[in-house]
VOPAGU-2260 file (C-alpha; in pm, 1 decimal, decimal comma):
REM VOPAGU-2260
SITE   aa  ch    i         X         Y         Z
SITE  MET   A    0   -1182,8    2861,5   -2453,8
SITE  ALA   A    1    -954,5    2585,3   -2331,3
SITE  GLU   A    2   -1047,6    2225,1   -2393,0
SITE  ARG   A    3   -1172,4    2069,3   -2069,9
SITE  VAL   A    4   -1112,3    1703,4   -1988,6
SITE  VAL   A    5   -1246,2    1497,1   -1698,6
SITE  ILE   A    6   -1069,8    1170,9   -1615,4
SITE  ILE   A    7   -1243,3     931,8   -1378,2
SITE  GLY   A    8    -990,6     735,2   -1175,3
SITE  ALA   A    9    -646,2     831,6   -1052,3
SITE  GLY   A   10    -479,1     492,7   -1076,8
SITE  MET   A   11    -211,2     432,1   -1337,2
SITE  GLY   A   12    -454,8     459,1   -1629,0
SITE  GLY   A   13    -592,9     792,0   -1512,5
SITE  LEU   A   14    -253,9     934,4   -1420,0
SITE  MET   A   15     -95,3     836,2   -1749,8
SITE  SER   A   16    -397,0     971,4   -1942,0
SITE  ALA   A   17    -362,9    1304,7   -1762,5
SITE  LEU   A   18      10,2    1302,7   -1831,9
SITE  ALA   A   19     -44,7    1234,8   -2202,3
SITE  LEU   A   20    -321,0    1495,2   -2239,2
SITE  SER   A   21    -161,1    1771,2   -2032,0
SITE  GLY   A   22     -37,8    2082,7   -2199,0
SITE  ALA   A   23    -172,3    2252,3   -2507,8
SITE  GLY   A   24    -387,4    2473,6   -2285,2
SITE  ARG   A   25    -612,5    2191,9   -2168,7
SITE  GLU   A   26    -782,4    2196,8   -1828,9
SITE  ILE   A   27    -779,2    1846,6   -1684,0
SITE  LEU   A   28    -977,9    1736,2   -1381,4
SITE  LEU   A   29    -866,7    1398,9   -1245,7
SITE  LEU   A   30   -1121,8    1244,9   -1007,2
SITE  ASP   A   31   -1012,0     986,4    -751,1
SITE  ARG   A   32   -1257,9     802,0    -527,1
SITE  ASP   A   33    -985,4     725,9    -272,8
SITE  PRO   A   34    -817,6     961,7     -28,2
SITE  PRO   A   35    -487,4    1114,8    -137,4
SITE  PRO   A   36    -163,0     942,1     -45,3
SITE  PRO   A   37     -34,0    1024,3     302,2
SITE  GLU   A   38     230,8    1288,4     357,0
SITE  GLY   A   39     581,4    1164,1     418,5
SITE  GLY   A   40     710,0    1022,8      91,0
SITE  PRO   A   41     722,2     684,1     -76,5
SITE  ASP   A   42     771,8     485,2     244,3
SITE  ALA   A   43     466,1     643,8     406,8
SITE  ALA   A   44     268,2     571,1      90,9
SITE  PHE   A   45     374,7     206,3     105,9
SITE  GLU   A   46     285,8     172,0     472,5
SITE  ARG   A   47     -36,5     371,9     496,3
SITE  TRP   A   48    -194,9     460,0     161,0
SITE  GLU   A   49    -552,3     333,9     135,1
SITE  HIS   A   50    -595,4     296,3    -240,1
SITE  ARG   A   51    -884,4      48,7    -246,8
SITE  GLY   A   52    -902,8      14,5    -623,4
SITE  VAL   A   53    -556,4    -142,6    -648,5
SITE  GLY   A   54    -542,6    -492,4    -504,3
SITE  HIS   A   55    -170,6    -527,9    -574,5
SITE  LEU   A   56     -74,0    -183,0    -447,2
SITE  ARG   A   57     197,7    -302,9    -212,5
SITE  HIS   A   58     362,9    -546,8    -452,8
SITE  SER   A   59     693,0    -478,1    -620,0
SITE  HIS   A   60     659,0    -412,5    -989,7
SITE  ALA   A   61     879,7    -431,5   -1295,6
SITE  PHE   A   62     763,9    -200,7   -1571,7
SITE  LEU   A   63     868,2    -309,7   -1917,2
SITE  ALA   A   64    1109,8    -129,1   -2142,6
SITE  ARG   A   65     839,1      42,1   -2349,0
SITE  PHE   A   66     710,5     227,5   -2042,1
SITE  LEU   A   67    1061,3     326,1   -1934,4
SITE  ASN   A   68    1151,0     444,1   -2285,5
SITE  LEU   A   69     834,2     652,1   -2314,4
SITE  ILE   A   70     887,7     841,1   -1991,2
SITE  ARG   A   71    1262,5     870,5   -2056,2
SITE  ASP   A   72    1200,3    1026,7   -2397,8
SITE  ARG   A   73     880,9    1224,8   -2336,0
SITE  ARG   A   74     881,0    1298,7   -1962,1
SITE  PRO   A   75    1242,1    1298,1   -1839,2
SITE  ALA   A   76    1151,7    1498,2   -1527,8
SITE  LEU   A   77     915,1    1220,6   -1420,2
SITE  LEU   A   78    1187,3     960,4   -1468,4
SITE  SER   A   79    1429,8    1170,1   -1262,4
SITE  GLU   A   80    1171,5    1197,6    -984,8
SITE  LEU   A   81    1112,0     821,5    -989,6
SITE  LEU   A   82    1482,5     743,9    -968,4
SITE  ALA   A   83    1525,3     995,2    -684,5
SITE  ALA   A   84    1239,6     820,8    -498,2
SITE  GLY   A   85    1411,3     482,5    -519,6
SITE  ALA   A   86    1300,3     334,3    -851,1
SITE  ARG   A   87    1578,1     146,0   -1028,7
SITE  GLU   A   88    1658,9      94,6   -1392,9
SITE  MET   A   89    1771,4    -259,2   -1469,1
SITE  PRO   A   90    1966,6    -288,6   -1793,8
SITE  PHE   A   91    1926,5    -588,1   -2020,3
SITE  SER   A   92    2277,5    -709,6   -1938,2
SITE  GLU   A   93    2186,9    -740,2   -1566,8
SITE  MET   A   94    1886,3    -958,0   -1648,2
SITE  LEU   A   95    2093,9   -1224,8   -1821,2
SITE  PRO   A   96    2156,1   -1549,7   -1634,8
SITE  ASP   A   97    2516,2   -1609,6   -1529,8
SITE  THR   A   98    2558,5   -1873,3   -1801,7
SITE  LEU   A   99    2496,8   -1611,3   -2073,2
SITE  ARG   A  100    2646,1   -1301,0   -1913,0
SITE  GLU   A  101    3009,1   -1389,2   -1982,1
SITE  GLY   A  102    2953,7   -1422,0   -2357,8
SITE  TYR   A  103    2723,3   -1123,3   -2389,6
SITE  ARG   A  104    2832,5    -849,0   -2627,2
SITE  PRO   A  105    2608,3    -539,2   -2632,8
SITE  ALA   A  106    2425,9    -480,6   -2958,4
SITE  PRO   A  107    2275,4    -157,2   -3089,0
SITE  GLY   A  108    1942,1    -100,0   -2919,9
SITE  ASP   A  109    2017,6    -305,2   -2608,8
SITE  GLY   A  110    2006,4      15,7   -2406,4
SITE  ASP   A  111    1635,8      38,8   -2487,1
SITE  LEU   A  112    1566,7    -299,9   -2324,5
SITE  SER   A  113    1602,0    -180,5   -1964,5
SITE  ILE   A  114    1311,4    -219,5   -1724,3
SITE  LEU   A  115    1203,3      -0,3   -1435,1
SITE  MET   A  116    1170,5    -168,9   -1097,0
SITE  THR   A  117     989,1      -8,4    -805,5
SITE  ARG   A  118     708,9     -47,4    -559,2
SITE  ARG   A  119     370,6      22,5    -713,0
SITE  THR   A  120     304,1     277,0    -437,4
SITE  THR   A  121     624,9     462,5    -524,8
SITE  LEU   A  122     533,3     482,7    -891,9
SITE  GLU   A  123     182,4     609,1    -817,8
SITE  TRP   A  124     297,5     848,0    -544,5
SITE  VAL   A  125     561,4    1006,3    -770,0
SITE  ALA   A  126     339,0    1009,3   -1080,3
SITE  ARG   A  127      49,6    1164,7    -888,1
SITE  ARG   A  128     268,1    1443,8    -748,1
SITE  HIS   A  129     418,5    1500,5   -1092,7
SITE  VAL   A  130      82,1    1511,1   -1271,2
SITE  ALA   A  131     -75,8    1733,0   -1004,2
SITE  GLY   A  132     206,7    1982,2   -1056,6
SITE  LEU   A  133     148,5    2015,7   -1429,7
SITE  PRO   A  134     -16,9    2335,2   -1552,3
SITE  GLY   A  135    -391,4    2297,0   -1597,7
SITE  VAL   A  136    -421,0    1969,5   -1403,2
SITE  THR   A  137    -632,1    1937,4   -1089,1
SITE  VAL   A  138    -652,5    1614,8    -886,7
SITE  GLN   A  139    -961,8    1581,8    -668,6
SITE  ALA   A  140    -954,9    1305,6    -406,5
SITE  ASN   A  141   -1257,7    1149,5    -236,2
SITE  ALA   A  142   -1465,4    1210,0    -548,1
SITE  PHE   A  143   -1735,1     949,3    -604,1
SITE  VAL   A  144   -1881,0     934,0    -954,3
SITE  THR   A  145   -2215,3     775,2   -1040,0
């Protein structure tokens, strides 16, 4: 019998938990109290998604290098989907102020210091579609848990 997992909440914590636990024959049920994102892509999600549990849903976000490195190394398809949806990698060299940029010489490991910049809605929209498409994962919207 497959291991069965229930995750309550389909925000970033729930989505990333489902992503990490997927595979190995597990059946994962991800419960979300909110309605699913609207059809129409990242722009529609930004304009119309009612995701009550996220107060900063429509803010731009910069996700630190550790997050980018983890999805780059462990979930490259997710990173490709994020970049195709408009997310942008910002390398360390582009974050330097002008006064330091001229003298900058790349060092080993600097490539791992890039950050991922995107709208929060874009990240969640892409991650949700990606996770929902994984074998054994079911996302149930409008699910209230008491």
